[in-house]
PAZAPA-4460 file (N, C-alpha, C; in steps of 0.05 Angstrom, whole numbers, plus 32768, in hexadecimal, padded with zeros to 4 digits):
% residues 186
    n_x    n_y    n_z   ca_x   ca_y   ca_z    c_x    c_y    c_z   seq   type   mol
   8011   7FE8   8000   8000   8000   8000   8012   8019   8000     1      M     A
   800E   802A   7FEC   801F   8042   7FEA   800E   805A   7FF4     2      D     A
   8016   8064   800C   8008   807B   8017   8017   8095   8013     3      N     A
   802B   8094   8002   803A   80AC   7FFC   8050   80B2   8011     4      G     A
   8052   80A1   8026   8066   80A5   803B   807E   8094   8035     5      L     A
   8095   809E   803D   80AE   808E   803A   80AD   8076   804B     6      A     A
   80B6   805E   8041   80B6   8046   8051   80CB   8048   8067     7      P     A
   80C8   8038   807C   80DA   8038   8093   80F7   8034   808B     8      R     A
   80FB   8024   8077   8117   801F   806E   8124   8038   8064     9      E     A
   8114   804C   805B   8120   8065   8050   8125   807A   8065    10      A     A
   811B   8076   807D   811D   808A   8092   813A   8091   8099    11      W     A
   814C   807D   809C   8168   8085   80A3   8174   8096   808D    12      P     A
   816F   808F   8074   817B   809F   805E   816F   80BB   805D    13      E     A
   8154   80BD   8062   8147   80D7   8063   8152   80E8   807A    14      L     A
   8158   80DC   8090   8163   80EB   80A7   817F   80F4   80A1    15      M     A
   818F   80E3   8094   81AA   80EB   808D   81A9   8103   807A    16      T     A
   8197   8102   8066   8195   8119   8054   818B   8132   8063    17      K     A
   8178   812E   8075   816E   8144   8085   8184   8151   8095    18      A     A
   8195   8140   80A1   81AC   814A   80B1   81BF   815B   809F    19      Q     A
   81C0   8154   8085   81D1   8162   8072   81C4   817B   8067    20      A     A
   81AA   8180   806F   819C   8198   8067   8187   8195   8052    21      G     A
   8181   817C   804A   816D   8177   8035   8151   817A   8041    22      D     A
   8144   8191   803C   8129   8197   8047   8114   8184   803D    23      R     A
   8115   817D   8024   8101   816B   8018   8103   8150   8026    24      H     A
   811A   8146   802A   811E   812C   8038   8114   812E   8054    25      A     A
   8119   8144   8061   8110   8148   807D   80F2   8148   807F    26      Y     A
   80E5   8156   806D   80C7   8158   806C   80BC   813C   8067    27      T     A
   80C8   812D   8054   80BF   8111   804F   80C1   8100   8068    28      Q     A
   80D8   8103   8076   80DD   80F3   808E   80C8   80F9   80A3    29      L     A
   80C3   8113   80A8   80B0   811B   80BD   8094   8111   80B7    30      L     A
   808C   8113   809E   8071   8108   8097   8070   80EA   809B    31      R     A
   8086   80DC   8094   8086   80BF   8096   8086   80B5   80B2    32      A     A
   8093   80C4   80C5   8096   80B9   80E0   807E   80BF   80F2    33      I     A
   806C   80D2   80EA   8055   80D9   80FB   8044   80C0   8102    34      V     A
   803C   80AF   80EE   802C   8098   80F6   803A   8085   8109    35      P     A
   8054   8082   8106   8063   8071   8119   8064   807D   8135    36      A     A
   8068   8097   8136   8068   80A5   8150   804D   80A2   815D    37      I     A
   8037   80A6   814E   801C   80A4   8158   8017   8088   8164    38      R     A
   8020   8073   8155   801C   8058   815F   802B   8053   8179    39      A     A
   8043   805D   817B   8053   8059   8193   8046   8068   81AB    40      I     A
   803D   8081   81A6   8032   8091   81BB   8017   8085   81C5    41      V     A
   8007   807B   81B2   7FED   8070   81BA   7FEF   8058   81CD    42      R     A
   8006   804B   81CC   800A   8034   81DE   800E   803E   81FB    43      R     A
   8016   8057   81FE   801C   8061   8219   8008   8076   8222    44      Q     A
   7FFD   8085   8210   7FEB   809B   8217   7FCF   8096   820B    45      V     A
   7FBB   8099   821C   7FA0   8092   8214   7F8E   80AA   820F    46      F     A
   7F97   80C1   8217   7F87   80DA   8212   7F8E   80E4   81F6    47      D     A
   7F7A   80E4   81E4   7F80   80EC   81C8   7F8D   8108   81C5    48      P     A
   7F84   811B   81D6   7F90   8136   81D4   7FAD   8135   81DC    49      A     A
   7FB3   8126   81F1   7FCE   8123   81FA   7FE0   8115   81E6    50      L     A
   7FD4   8101   81D7   7FE3   80F3   81C2   7FED   8107   81AE    51      V     A
   7FDC   8118   81A5   7FE3   812C   8190   7FF9   813F   819B    52      E     A
   7FF6   8146   81B4   800B   8158   81C0   8026   814A   81C1    53      D     A
   8026   8131   81C8   803F   8121   81C9   804B   811F   81AD    54      V     A
   803B   811A   8199   8045   8118   817E   8053   8131   8176    55      I     A
   8046   8148   817C   8053   8162   8175   806D   8165   8185    56      Q     A
   806D   815D   819E   8085   8160   81AE   809B   814E   81A3    57      D     A
   8094   8136   819A   80A8   8124   818E   80B4   8130   8175    58      V     A
   80A3   813B   8164   80AD   8147   814B   80C0   815F   8151    59      L     A
   80B9   816E   8165   80CA   8185   816D   80E5   817A   8178    60      L     A
   80E4   8165   8187   80FC   8159   8193   810D   814D   817D    61      T     A
   8101   813F   816A   8110   8134   8153   811E   814A   8144    62      V     A
   8110   8160   8140   811C   8177   8133   8134   8182   8142    63      H     A
   8130   8184   815D   8145   8190   816E   815E   817E   8170    64      R     A
   8159   8163   8170   8170   8151   8175   8177   8140   815C    65      V     A
   816E   8149   8145   8174   8139   812C   8191   8135   8127    66      R     A
   81A2   8147   8131   81BF   8145   812D   81CA   812D   813D    67      H     A
   81BB   8123   8150   81C6   810D   8161   81C1   80F2   8154    68      T     A
   81B2   80F0   813F   81AD   80D7   8132   81C6   80CE   8124    69      Y     A
   81CE   80B4   8129   81E5   80A8   811C   81DC   8098   8105    70      D     A
   81E3   809F   80EC   81DA   8091   80D4   81E2   8073   80D4    71      P     A
   81F6   806C   80E4   81FE   8050   80E5   81EC   803F   80F7    72      D     A
   81DA   804C   8105   81C8   803E   8117   81AC   803E   810C    73      C     A
   819B   802A   8115   817F   802A   810C   8170   8043   8115    74      P     A
   815F   804C   8104   8150   8065   8109   8139   8060   811D    75      F     A
   812A   804B   8119   8111   8047   8129   8117   8046   8147    76      L     A
   812B   8038   8151   8130   8038   816E   8136   8054   8178    77      P     A
   8145   8064   8168   814B   8080   8170   8131   808F   8173    78      W     A
   811F   808C   815F   8105   809A   815F   80F4   8090   8176    79      L     A
   80F4   8076   817B   80E4   806B   8191   80ED   8075   81AC    80      M     A
   8107   8078   81B0   8111   8082   81C9   8107   809E   81CE    81      A     A
   8109   80AF   81BA   80FF   80CA   81BC   80E1   80CB   81C2    82      I     A
   80D2   80BB   81B3   80B5   80BA   81B6   80AD   80B1   81D2    83      T     A
   80B9   809B   81DB   80B2   8091   81F6   80B9   80A5   820C    84      Q     A
   80D0   80B2   8209   80D8   80C6   821D   80C4   80DE   821E    85      A     A
   80BB   80E7   8206   80A8   80FD   8205   808D   80F5   8210    86      R     A
   8085   80DC   820B   806B   80D2   8215   806C   80D1   8234    87      A     A
   8082   80C6   823F   8084   80C4   825C   8084   80E0   8268    88      V     A
   8093   80F3   825C   8093   810F   8266   8077   811B   8266    89      D     A
   8068   8116   8250   804D   8121   824E   803B   8115   8264    90      A     A
   803D   80FB   8268   802D   80EE   827C   8034   80F8   8298    91      L     A
   804D   80FC   829E   8055   8107   82B8   804A   8123   82BC    92      R     A
   804E   8133   82A7   8044   814F   82A9   8025   814F   82AC    93      H     A
   8018   813F   829D   7FFA   813D   829E   7FF1   8134   82BA    94      H     A
   7FFF   8120   82C5   7FF9   8116   82DF   7FFD   812B   82F5    95      G     A
   8013   8139   82F3   8019   814E   8307   8004   8164   8305    96      R     A
   7FFC   816B   82ED   7FE8   8180   82E9   7FCD   8178   82F5    97      T     A
   7FC5   815F   82EF   7FAC   8155   82FA   7FAD   8154   8319    98      L     A
   7FC3   814B   8324   7FC6   8149   8341   7FC5   8164   834D    99      R     A
   7FD2   8178   8341   7FD1   8193   834C   7FB5   819E   834B   100      R     A
   7FA7   819A   8335   7F8B   81A3   8333   7F7A   8196   8348   101      E     A
   7F7D   817C   834B   7F6D   816D   835E   7F74   8176   837A   102      T     A
   7F8F   8179   8380   7F97   8182   839B   7F8C   819D   83A1   103      D     A
   7F8C   81AF   838D   7F82   81CA   8391   7F64   81C9   8397   104      T     A
   7F55   81BA   8387   7F38   81B8   838A   7F32   81AC   83A6   105      E     A
   7F40   8197   83AD   7F3C   818B   83C7   7F42   819E   83DE   106      E     A
   7F59   81AC   83DB   7F61   81BF   83F0   7F4C   81D5   83F3   107      A     A
   7F42   81E0   83DD   7F2E   81F5   83DE   7F14   81EA   83EB   108      L     A
   7F0D   81D2   83E4   7EF5   81C6   83F0   7EF9   81C2   840E   109      A     A
   7F10   81B9   8416   7F16   81B5   8432   7F16   81CF   8441   110      N     A
   7F22   81E4   8435   7F22   81FF   8442   7F05   8209   8445   111      V     A
   7EF6   8206   8430   7EDA   820F   8432   7ECA   8200   8447   112      A     A
   7ECF   81E6   8449   7EC1   81D5   845E   7EC9   81DE   847A   113      A     A
   7EE4   81E2   847E   7EEE   81EA   8498   7EE3   8206   849F   114      V     A
   7EE4   8218   848B   7ED9   8233   8490   7EBB   8233   8497   115      E     A
   7EAD   8221   8489   7E90   821F   848F   7E8B   8215   84AB   116      S     A
   7E9A   8201   84B3   7E97   81F6   84CF   7EA0   820C   84E3   117      V     A
   7EB6   8219   84DE   7EBF   822E   84F0   7EAB   8244   84F2   118      E     A
   7EA0   824C   84DB   7E8C   8262   84DA   7E73   8259   84EA   119      H     A
   7E6B   8240   84E6   7E54   8237   84F5   7E59   8236   8513   120      Q     A
   7E71   822D   851B   7E79   822D   8537   7E79   8249   8542   121      D     A
   7E85   825C   8533   7E86   8278   853C   7E69   8283   853F   122      E     A
   7E58   827D   852C   7E3C   8286   852D   7E2E   827B   8546   123      Q     A
   7E33   8262   854C   7E26   8256   8563   7E31   8262   857D   124      E     A
   7E4B   8266   857E   7E58   8272   8596   7E4E   828F   8599   125      E     A
   7E4C   829E   8584   7E42   82B9   8585   7E25   82BA   858E   126      L     A
   7E15   82A7   8585   7DF9   82A6   858D   7DF7   82A0   85AB   127      A     A
   7E08   828E   85B5   7E08   8288   85D2   7E0F   82A0   85E2   128      L     A
   7E23   82AF   85D9   7E2C   82C7   85E8   7E16   82DC   85E7   129      I     A
   7E0B   82E1   85CF   7DF7   82F6   85CD   7DDE   82EF   85DC   130      L     A
   7DD7   82D5   85DE   7DBF   82CD   85EC   7DC2   82D2   860A   131      N     A
   7DDA   82D7   8614   7DDD   82DD   8630   7DD7   82FB   8637   132      R     A
   7DD5   830B   8621   7DCE   8327   8625   7DB0   832A   8628   133      L     A
   7DA7   8340   8635   7D8A   8346   8635   7D81   834A   8618   134      P     A
   7D67   8343   8613   7D5C   8343   85F8   7D61   835C   85E8   135      A     A
   7D5C   8374   85F4   7D5F   838D   85E5   7D7C   8392   85DE   136      R     A
   7D8E   838C   85F1   7DAB   8390   85EB   7DB4   837D   85D4   137      Q     A
   7DAB   8364   85D6   7DB2   8351   85C2   7DA8   835A   85A6   138      R     A
   7D8F   8363   85A5   7D84   836C   858B   7D93   8384   8580   139      Q     A
   7D9B   8397   8591   7DAA   83AE   8587   7DC6   83A5   857D   140      I     A
   7DD3   8393   858B   7DEE   8389   8582   7DEA   837B   8567   141      V     A
   7DD6   836A   8565   7DD2   835B   854C   7DCC   836E   8535   142      E     A
   7DBB   8382   853A   7DB5   8394   8524   7DCC   83A6   851B   143      H     A
   7DDB   83B0   852F   7DF0   83C3   8528   7E0A   83B4   851F   144      I     A
   7E12   83A0   852E   7E2B   8393   8527   7E29   837B   8514   145      H     A
   7E13   836D   8514   7E11   8356   8503   7E02   835D   84E9   146      L     A
   7DED   836D   84EB   7DDE   8374   84D3   7DE7   838F   84C7   147      Q     A
   7DF9   839B   84D5   7E06   83B5   84CC   7DF2   83CB   84C8   148      E     A
   7DDE   83CD   84D9   7DCB   83E3   84D8   7DD9   83FC   84E4   149      M     A
   7DD0   8413   84DB   7DDB   842B   84E8   7DCC   842F   8502   150      T     A
   7DD6   8442   8513   7DC9   8448   852C   7DAD   8451   8527   151      L     A
   7DAA   8462   8512   7D8F   846D   850C   7D7C   8457   8503   152      A     A
   7D85   8444   84F3   7D74   842E   84EB   7D6C   841C   8503   153      Q     A
   7D7F   8416   8514   7D78   8406   852C   7D65   8415   853E   154      A     A
   7D69   842F   8541   7D56   843F   8551   7D3A   843F   8546   155      A     A
   7D38   8442   852C   7D1E   8442   851F   7D11   8426   8522   156      S     A
   7D20   8411   851E   7D16   83F6   8520   7D0A   83F0   853C   157      R     A
   7D17   83FB   8551   7D0E   83F5   856C   7CFE   840C   8579   158      H     A
   7CF8   8420   8569   7CE9   8438   8573   7CF8   8444   858B   159      N     A
   7D12   8448   8587   7D23   8454   859C   7D30   846C   8590   160      L     A
   7D3C   847C   85A2   7D4D   8493   8598   7D69   8487   8592   161      T     A
   7D78   8496   8584   7D94   848E   857E   7DA3   848C   8598   162      I     A
   7D9E   849F   85AB   7DAC   849E   85C5   7DA5   8485   85D4   163      S     A
   7D8C   847C   85D3   7D84   8464   85E1   7D92   844B   85D4   164      A     A
   7D95   844B   85BA   7DA3   8435   85AC   7DC0   8434   85B4   165      V     A
   7DCC   844C   85B5   7DE8   844E   85BD   7DEC   8443   85DA   166      K     A
   7DD9   844A   85EB   7DDB   8442   8607   7DD8   8423   8609   167      S     A
   7DC5   8418   85FB   7DC1   83FB   85FB   7DD9   83ED   85EF   168      L     A
   7DE4   83F8   85DA   7DFC   83EC   85CE   7E14   83ED   85E1   169      L     A
   7E17   8404   85EF   7E2D   8407   8602   7E2A   83F2   8619   170      H     A
   7E12   83EF   8623   7E0D   83DC   8639   7E12   83BF   862F   171      R     A
   7E0A   83BA   8616   7E0E   839F   860B   7E2C   8398   8609   172      A     A
   7E3B   83AB   85FF   7E58   83A7   85FC   7E65   83A4   8617   173      I     A
   7E5D   83B4   862A   7E68   83B2   8645   7E62   8397   8651   174      T     A
   7E49   838D   864D   7E41   8372   8657   7E52   835C   8649   175      N     A
   7E56   835F   862F   7E65   834B   8620   7E82   834B   862A   176      L     A
   7E8D   8362   862F   7EA9   8363   863A   7EAA   8355   8655   177      R     A
   7E97   835B   8666   7E96   834F   8680   7E94   8331   867E   178      R     A
   7E83   8327   866C   7E7F   830A   8668   7E99   82FE   865E   179      M     A
   7EA7   830C   864D   7EC1   8302   8642   7ED6   8301   8658   180      G     A
   7ED6   8315   8669   7EEA   8315   867F   7EE4   82FF   8693   181      A     A
   7ECA   82FB   8699   7EC3   82E5   86AB   7EC9   82CA   869F   182      N     A
   7EC5   82C7   8684   7ECB   82AE   8676   7EE9   82A9   8676   183      H     A
   7EFA   82BE   8673   7F17   82BA   8673   7F21   82B1   868E   184      D     A
   7F14   82B9   86A4   7F1D   82B2   86BF   7F17   8295   86C5   185      R     A
   7F02   828A   86B8   7EFA   826E   86BF   7F09   8259   86AF   186      S     A
***
């Protein structure tokens, strides 16, 4: 079957000519070796997109190291060594990339879970502390410090003057400090 590609027996001669600067021979060689490279890579790499990347990498490597080919030696083992090395490199790189992505996703999920638990614990602790305050003081602290209402908004909400809200807030904070000091002593 003639597919227009140079037979394997011609590859060493084409490489020798390519090393001497024959561009036509080099082009023929590169076209002829792609199916062999693809077959070698497919035995090691199963991701079709990665296979094509490895083929391109092999062709670039062949171009870069073509001067190292010894015309007295068989061509196919030289090509296979390059191809297998590039396939292994690609698999290692791909594996490291996947592991980093997985590690990052897992770490972010773990951080989010820990933060969620910590936030819930803090909310529960805050609720326990605030529940120890008289009802009006607790409501003023919640509205001003947790819901970020202004003094005027809190006063309007509770039908109080701004001065009365300030006074309730001051007493609430004083009580919280006292509770914290008593808690620290025990």
